[in-house]
C-alpha beads as a LAMMPS data file, in Angstrom:
LAMMPS data file: protein, C-alpha beads

202 atoms
201 bonds

1 atom types
1 bond types

-500.0 500.0 xlo xhi
-500.0 500.0 ylo yhi
-500.0 500.0 zlo zhi

Masses

1 110.0

Atoms # bond

1 1 1 394.030 286.520 450.764
2 1 1 391.632 285.260 448.067
3 1 1 394.611 284.208 445.928
4 1 1 396.198 282.278 448.791
5 1 1 392.903 280.470 449.464
6 1 1 392.645 279.642 445.757
7 1 1 396.155 278.161 445.726
8 1 1 395.324 275.961 448.714
9 1 1 392.048 274.906 447.104
10 1 1 393.683 274.006 443.778
11 1 1 396.503 272.086 445.427
12 1 1 394.280 270.109 447.799
13 1 1 391.649 269.452 445.111
14 1 1 394.224 267.773 442.875
15 1 1 395.358 265.649 445.811
16 1 1 391.799 264.548 446.644
17 1 1 390.947 263.794 442.997
18 1 1 394.103 261.701 442.635
19 1 1 393.185 259.774 445.758
20 1 1 389.623 259.212 444.498
21 1 1 390.929 257.826 441.180
22 1 1 393.278 255.386 442.941
23 1 1 390.473 254.132 445.176
24 1 1 388.099 253.771 442.216
25 1 1 390.632 251.479 440.530
26 1 1 390.620 249.321 443.680
27 1 1 386.819 249.409 443.798
28 1 1 386.661 248.341 440.158
29 1 1 388.620 245.197 441.078
30 1 1 386.721 244.593 444.328
31 1 1 383.206 246.157 444.494
32 1 1 382.964 245.140 448.175
33 1 1 386.064 247.151 449.151
34 1 1 384.496 249.194 451.957
35 1 1 387.771 250.879 452.919
36 1 1 388.156 252.358 449.431
37 1 1 384.498 253.436 449.405
38 1 1 384.883 255.250 452.722
39 1 1 388.020 257.009 451.475
40 1 1 386.286 258.086 448.244
41 1 1 383.320 259.370 450.254
42 1 1 385.631 261.319 452.602
43 1 1 387.480 262.957 449.710
44 1 1 384.301 263.835 447.800
45 1 1 382.677 265.236 450.954
46 1 1 385.705 267.444 451.657
47 1 1 385.892 268.580 448.031
48 1 1 382.211 269.499 448.146
49 1 1 382.690 271.662 451.231
50 1 1 385.788 273.380 449.842
51 1 1 384.086 274.090 446.506
52 1 1 380.979 275.510 448.153
53 1 1 383.064 277.783 450.384
54 1 1 385.021 279.075 447.372
55 1 1 381.812 279.623 445.390
56 1 1 382.492 277.013 442.688
57 1 1 378.884 275.937 442.212
58 1 1 379.355 273.267 439.530
59 1 1 382.086 271.553 441.525
60 1 1 379.934 271.642 444.655
61 1 1 376.792 270.357 442.885
62 1 1 378.531 267.456 441.184
63 1 1 380.409 266.495 444.359
64 1 1 377.161 266.657 446.317
65 1 1 375.361 264.282 443.948
66 1 1 378.343 261.906 443.941
67 1 1 378.264 261.968 447.738
68 1 1 374.597 260.902 447.738
69 1 1 375.354 257.869 445.603
70 1 1 378.513 256.994 447.520
71 1 1 376.542 257.044 450.749
72 1 1 374.219 254.397 449.259
73 1 1 377.230 252.280 448.286
74 1 1 379.091 252.453 451.566
75 1 1 375.873 251.755 453.480
76 1 1 375.616 248.640 451.284
77 1 1 372.135 249.570 450.132
78 1 1 373.507 249.321 446.598
79 1 1 376.422 247.439 445.043
80 1 1 379.211 249.173 443.144
81 1 1 378.422 247.823 439.683
82 1 1 380.753 248.377 436.738
83 1 1 378.271 250.918 435.350
84 1 1 378.335 252.912 438.587
85 1 1 382.139 252.836 438.816
86 1 1 382.426 253.935 435.164
87 1 1 380.077 256.853 435.878
88 1 1 382.127 257.851 438.921
89 1 1 385.297 257.818 436.787
90 1 1 383.596 260.171 434.306
91 1 1 382.579 262.415 437.221
92 1 1 386.185 262.570 438.434
93 1 1 387.362 263.531 434.930
94 1 1 384.744 266.292 434.879
95 1 1 385.748 267.504 438.339
96 1 1 389.361 267.727 437.136
97 1 1 388.252 269.858 434.172
98 1 1 386.228 272.119 436.487
99 1 1 389.235 272.543 438.797
100 1 1 391.358 273.432 435.767
101 1 1 388.799 276.080 434.768
102 1 1 389.030 277.443 438.322
103 1 1 392.827 277.523 438.047
104 1 1 392.576 279.510 434.798
105 1 1 389.991 281.801 436.455
106 1 1 387.564 281.274 433.625
107 1 1 383.847 280.543 433.687
108 1 1 383.353 276.860 432.963
109 1 1 381.229 275.952 429.950
110 1 1 380.943 272.308 431.041
111 1 1 377.346 271.075 431.250
112 1 1 377.112 268.920 434.374
113 1 1 373.348 268.324 434.105
114 1 1 373.607 264.966 432.243
115 1 1 376.034 263.688 434.887
116 1 1 373.782 264.818 437.733
117 1 1 370.861 262.983 436.146
118 1 1 373.033 259.921 435.516
119 1 1 373.994 259.775 439.190
120 1 1 370.414 260.233 440.359
121 1 1 369.163 257.236 438.410
122 1 1 371.332 254.932 440.515
123 1 1 369.770 256.033 443.781
124 1 1 367.337 253.645 445.453
125 1 1 364.783 256.317 446.168
126 1 1 364.271 259.174 443.782
127 1 1 363.961 262.515 445.464
128 1 1 360.333 263.588 445.497
129 1 1 359.555 266.971 444.059
130 1 1 358.011 269.019 446.790
131 1 1 356.902 272.586 446.892
132 1 1 359.342 274.474 449.060
133 1 1 357.317 276.457 451.626
134 1 1 358.170 280.138 451.814
135 1 1 359.508 280.746 455.329
136 1 1 357.979 283.403 457.533
137 1 1 360.154 286.504 457.613
138 1 1 360.746 288.051 461.024
139 1 1 359.666 291.630 461.554
140 1 1 362.759 293.812 461.407
141 1 1 363.132 296.191 464.318
142 1 1 365.624 299.045 464.053
143 1 1 367.462 300.750 466.888
144 1 1 367.318 304.532 467.218
145 1 1 370.831 304.736 465.729
146 1 1 369.792 302.619 462.726
147 1 1 366.644 304.699 462.222
148 1 1 368.810 307.848 462.197
149 1 1 371.147 306.343 459.564
150 1 1 368.166 305.426 457.361
151 1 1 366.621 308.869 457.752
152 1 1 369.886 310.587 456.819
153 1 1 370.350 308.287 453.817
154 1 1 366.827 309.065 452.601
155 1 1 367.476 312.789 453.058
156 1 1 370.579 312.523 450.857
157 1 1 368.584 310.796 448.123
158 1 1 370.221 307.379 448.544
159 1 1 368.348 304.258 447.563
160 1 1 367.264 302.082 450.486
161 1 1 366.534 298.410 449.859
162 1 1 364.969 295.641 451.894
163 1 1 366.368 292.418 450.448
164 1 1 365.106 288.894 451.113
165 1 1 367.513 286.097 450.229
166 1 1 366.315 282.522 449.783
167 1 1 368.829 279.661 449.566
168 1 1 367.991 276.570 447.519
169 1 1 366.837 273.607 449.609
170 1 1 369.786 271.490 448.406
171 1 1 372.349 274.283 448.851
172 1 1 375.408 272.994 450.701
173 1 1 376.949 274.885 453.633
174 1 1 374.045 277.320 453.899
175 1 1 375.620 279.438 456.660
176 1 1 378.773 280.016 454.592
177 1 1 376.770 280.943 451.489
178 1 1 374.555 283.349 453.467
179 1 1 377.657 284.967 454.971
180 1 1 379.133 285.398 451.482
181 1 1 375.919 287.134 450.348
182 1 1 376.175 289.639 453.205
183 1 1 379.869 290.276 452.468
184 1 1 379.041 290.868 448.801
185 1 1 376.291 293.335 449.730
186 1 1 378.734 295.201 451.989
187 1 1 381.007 295.711 448.984
188 1 1 378.115 297.253 447.053
189 1 1 376.707 299.499 449.744
190 1 1 376.098 299.850 453.468
191 1 1 374.282 297.034 455.248
192 1 1 372.306 298.637 458.083
193 1 1 370.914 295.400 459.494
194 1 1 370.736 291.721 458.597
195 1 1 368.807 288.781 460.027
196 1 1 370.675 286.704 461.011
197 1 1 373.624 289.030 461.540
198 1 1 377.040 288.399 459.990
199 1 1 378.399 287.703 463.484
200 1 1 375.742 285.057 464.141
201 1 1 376.539 283.391 460.806
202 1 1 380.239 283.285 461.702

Bonds

1 1 1 2
2 1 2 3
3 1 3 4
4 1 4 5
5 1 5 6
6 1 6 7
7 1 7 8
8 1 8 9
9 1 9 10
10 1 10 11
11 1 11 12
12 1 12 13
13 1 13 14
14 1 14 15
15 1 15 16
16 1 16 17
17 1 17 18
18 1 18 19
19 1 19 20
20 1 20 21
21 1 21 22
22 1 22 23
23 1 23 24
24 1 24 25
25 1 25 26
26 1 26 27
27 1 27 28
28 1 28 29
29 1 29 30
30 1 30 31
31 1 31 32
32 1 32 33
33 1 33 34
34 1 34 35
35 1 35 36
36 1 36 37
37 1 37 38
38 1 38 39
39 1 39 40
40 1 40 41
41 1 41 42
42 1 42 43
43 1 43 44
44 1 44 45
45 1 45 46
46 1 46 47
47 1 47 48
48 1 48 49
49 1 49 50
50 1 50 51
51 1 51 52
52 1 52 53
53 1 53 54
54 1 54 55
55 1 55 56
56 1 56 57
57 1 57 58
58 1 58 59
59 1 59 60
60 1 60 61
61 1 61 62
62 1 62 63
63 1 63 64
64 1 64 65
65 1 65 66
66 1 66 67
67 1 67 68
68 1 68 69
69 1 69 70
70 1 70 71
71 1 71 72
72 1 72 73
73 1 73 74
74 1 74 75
75 1 75 76
76 1 76 77
77 1 77 78
78 1 78 79
79 1 79 80
80 1 80 81
81 1 81 82
82 1 82 83
83 1 83 84
84 1 84 85
85 1 85 86
86 1 86 87
87 1 87 88
88 1 88 89
89 1 89 90
90 1 90 91
91 1 91 92
92 1 92 93
93 1 93 94
94 1 94 95
95 1 95 96
96 1 96 97
97 1 97 98
98 1 98 99
99 1 99 100
100 1 100 101
101 1 101 102
102 1 102 103
103 1 103 104
104 1 104 105
105 1 105 106
106 1 106 107
107 1 107 108
108 1 108 109
109 1 109 110
110 1 110 111
111 1 111 112
112 1 112 113
113 1 113 114
114 1 114 115
115 1 115 116
116 1 116 117
117 1 117 118
118 1 118 119
119 1 119 120
120 1 120 121
121 1 121 122
122 1 122 123
123 1 123 124
124 1 124 125
125 1 125 126
126 1 126 127
127 1 127 128
128 1 128 129
129 1 129 130
130 1 130 131
131 1 131 132
132 1 132 133
133 1 133 134
134 1 134 135
135 1 135 136
136 1 136 137
137 1 137 138
138 1 138 139
139 1 139 140
140 1 140 141
141 1 141 142
142 1 142 143
143 1 143 144
144 1 144 145
145 1 145 146
146 1 146 147
147 1 147 148
148 1 148 149
149 1 149 150
150 1 150 151
151 1 151 152
152 1 152 153
153 1 153 154
154 1 154 155
155 1 155 156
156 1 156 157
157 1 157 158
158 1 158 159
159 1 159 160
160 1 160 161
161 1 161 162
162 1 162 163
163 1 163 164
164 1 164 165
165 1 165 166
166 1 166 167
167 1 167 168
168 1 168 169
169 1 169 170
170 1 170 171
171 1 171 172
172 1 172 173
173 1 173 174
174 1 174 175
175 1 175 176
176 1 176 177
177 1 177 178
178 1 178 179
179 1 179 180
180 1 180 181
181 1 181 182
182 1 182 183
183 1 183 184
184 1 184 185
185 1 185 186
186 1 186 187
187 1 187 188
188 1 188 189
189 1 189 190
190 1 190 191
191 1 191 192
192 1 192 193
193 1 193 194
194 1 194 195
195 1 195 196
196 1 196 197
197 1 197 198
198 1 198 199
199 1 199 200
200 1 200 201
201 1 201 202
């Protein structure tokens, strides 16, 4: 199933990137071309969601930052200057390389940090650095059945862990990422209880 999802992702990603490049060429000729801007935004937004779902963090991060800038452009709070369009072309080239790394199933060594910073500088308002408050964790209550499972596990000498997972403030598709964490934990051991539950996250 994972392979079939990957094939769909790779195929659709190439299609979206090709569409973005064509629209950027139009935007280069006419910076006020709102139709092309909206199409680029739509493609980048979709690519971001697909990448996040598949766990391709670099693709998702770069797409997310592009989306922020594109939203400024299509809202006409900023004009599509030649410098901005050139930067977006470089981003598309980088996204293509990241997709190729995904196709080859290899960990990408591409450093996207300079591009992320380059995109941020175009934004009208720089994101303020704020301390992320640590959320209050609900008290976990176990049913009698769950208490019995824990007691039996302890009696057999198994390790029992209480794990708190915090998602980054700018993490895209938080519910999907949280669900993936729970699924990964289930492959490593038995999950007795989770808040929220896997069903709620679905």
